[in-house]
C-alpha positions as CSV (number, residue, x, y, z in Angstrom):
1,M,15.7,7.2,-8.8
2,L,13.0,6.9,-11.4
3,K,11.8,3.6,-9.8
4,N,11.6,5.3,-6.4
5,I,9.5,8.1,-7.9
6,Q,7.2,5.6,-9.5
7,E,6.8,3.7,-6.2
8,W,6.3,6.9,-4.2
9,T,3.7,8.1,-6.7
10,L,1.8,4.9,-6.6
11,L,1.8,4.8,-2.8
12,L,0.8,8.4,-2.5
13,V,-2.1,7.9,-5.0
14,I,-3.3,4.9,-3.0
15,F,-3.0,6.9,0.2
16,G,-4.8,9.8,-1.4
17,F,-7.7,7.7,-2.7
18,T,-8.1,6.2,0.8
19,A,-8.0,9.6,2.4
20,L,-10.6,10.9,-0.1
21,L,-12.9,8.1,0.9
22,G,-12.4,8.9,4.6
23,N,-12.9,12.6,3.8
24,W,-16.2,11.7,2.2
25,A,-17.4,9.3,4.8
26,G,-16.4,11.3,7.8
27,Y,-16.9,14.9,6.7
28,D,-19.4,14.7,3.8
29,I,-16.9,16.3,1.4
30,V,-17.6,14.9,-2.0
31,P,-14.3,13.4,-3.5
32,L,-14.6,15.5,-6.7
33,V,-14.4,18.7,-4.5
34,A,-11.4,17.4,-2.6
35,I,-9.4,15.9,-5.5
36,P,-7.6,19.2,-6.4
37,G,-6.4,19.6,-2.8
38,M,-5.3,15.9,-2.6
39,I,-3.4,16.4,-5.9
40,V,-1.6,19.4,-4.4
41,L,-0.8,17.5,-1.2
42,I,0.5,14.5,-3.2
43,A,2.6,16.8,-5.4
44,I,4.1,18.5,-2.3
45,C,5.0,15.1,-0.8
46,L,6.5,13.9,-4.0
47,V,8.7,17.0,-4.4
48,G,9.8,16.6,-0.8
49,F,10.8,13.0,-1.3
50,I,12.7,13.9,-4.5
51,L,14.5,16.8,-2.7
52,N,15.5,14.4,0.1
53,K,17.2,12.0,-2.4
54,A,18.6,14.8,-4.6
55,I,20.2,17.0,-2.0
56,P,23.1,15.2,-0.3
57,I,22.4,16.7,3.2
58,E,21.0,14.6,6.1
59,F,17.6,16.3,6.3
60,P,14.4,14.3,6.7
61,S,11.9,14.3,3.9
62,V,9.1,15.4,6.2
63,A,11.0,18.6,6.8
64,Y,11.3,19.3,3.1
65,I,7.5,18.6,2.8
66,A,6.7,20.9,5.6
67,I,8.9,23.7,4.2
68,I,7.4,23.3,0.7
69,G,3.9,23.3,2.1
70,V,4.5,26.5,4.1
71,L,6.1,28.2,1.1
72,V,3.4,27.4,-1.4
73,S,0.6,28.6,1.0
74,M,2.2,31.9,1.8
75,P,0.0,34.8,0.8
76,W,2.7,36.4,-1.4
77,M,3.2,33.2,-3.4
78,P,1.3,33.2,-6.8
79,G,-1.6,30.8,-6.7
80,S,-1.5,30.4,-2.9
81,D,-5.2,31.4,-2.5
82,L,-6.1,28.5,-4.8
83,I,-3.8,26.0,-3.0
84,V,-5.2,27.0,0.4
85,A,-8.8,26.8,-0.9
86,W,-8.2,23.4,-2.5
87,T,-6.3,21.8,0.5
88,S,-8.9,23.2,3.0
89,E,-11.3,20.6,1.5
90,V,-9.1,17.8,2.8
91,Q,-9.6,17.2,6.5
92,L,-6.6,16.3,8.7
93,L,-8.2,13.3,10.3
94,A,-9.1,11.9,6.9
95,L,-5.4,12.0,6.1
96,A,-4.4,10.5,9.5
97,T,-6.6,7.4,9.2
98,P,-4.8,5.7,6.3
99,I,-1.4,6.5,8.0
100,L,-2.5,4.9,11.3
101,A,-3.9,1.9,9.4
102,Y,-0.6,1.5,7.6
103,A,1.3,1.7,10.9
104,G,-0.9,-0.9,12.4
105,I,-0.4,-3.2,9.5
106,A,3.4,-2.6,9.6
107,I,3.5,-3.4,13.3
108,G,1.3,-6.5,12.8
109,R,3.7,-7.8,10.1
110,S,6.7,-7.4,12.3
111,W,5.1,-8.6,15.5
112,T,7.7,-11.5,15.8
113,D,10.5,-8.9,15.5
114,F,8.8,-6.8,18.2
115,M,8.6,-9.9,20.5
116,Q,12.2,-10.7,20.0
117,L,13.1,-7.4,21.7
118,G,12.2,-9.0,25.0
119,W,9.6,-8.8,27.7
120,K,11.0,-5.4,29.0
121,T,10.1,-3.8,25.7
122,L,6.6,-5.1,25.9
123,V,6.2,-3.7,29.4
124,V,7.6,-0.3,28.4
125,A,5.4,-0.1,25.3
126,S,2.3,-1.1,27.4
127,L,3.1,1.6,30.0
128,V,3.6,4.2,27.3
129,L,0.3,3.3,25.7
130,I,-1.6,3.3,29.0
131,G,0.1,6.6,30.1
132,T,-0.8,8.2,26.8
133,F,-4.4,7.1,27.1
134,V,-4.8,8.1,30.8
135,G,-3.1,11.4,30.2
136,S,-5.4,12.2,27.2
137,A,-8.4,11.2,29.3
138,L,-7.3,13.5,32.2
139,I,-6.7,16.4,29.9
140,A,-10.1,15.9,28.2
141,E,-11.8,15.7,31.6
142,V,-10.2,18.9,32.8
143,I,-11.0,20.8,29.6
144,L,-14.6,19.6,29.3
145,R,-15.2,20.5,33.0
146,M,-13.7,23.9,32.5
147,Q,-16.1,24.5,29.6
148,G,-19.0,23.2,31.5
149,I,-19.8,20.4,29.1
150,I,-19.6,17.8,31.8
């Protein structure tokens, strides 16, 4: 269990550092201002991972993380005003960028495994990606037209 905690901590710190750089580059939030929020987010994730391994119930770690995040940010929780202030300095898209980059690398590493699933999987995946793109474009078009932007 200790080895897992060390690995999780290392990965979360690397992820946090990358997200801080993205936060700075994309949103002009200086890393020193966002570090307390990133530490809180890393701690919440780490506790969620630990609870997932410690409690013998089939419950995803992301659910533990979400519950902990909600609880520590509730107004009646001591220190919640600080936690909310700190974490509001970390933008969501700055967090999503390293996750998506990691997912892309993971898919790239297992491309041969993906191709072994057969041509039907490639067709379905392509249609899903195209459908998601077209659907998003249509929704954006409708919303922007309703707002009179285009």
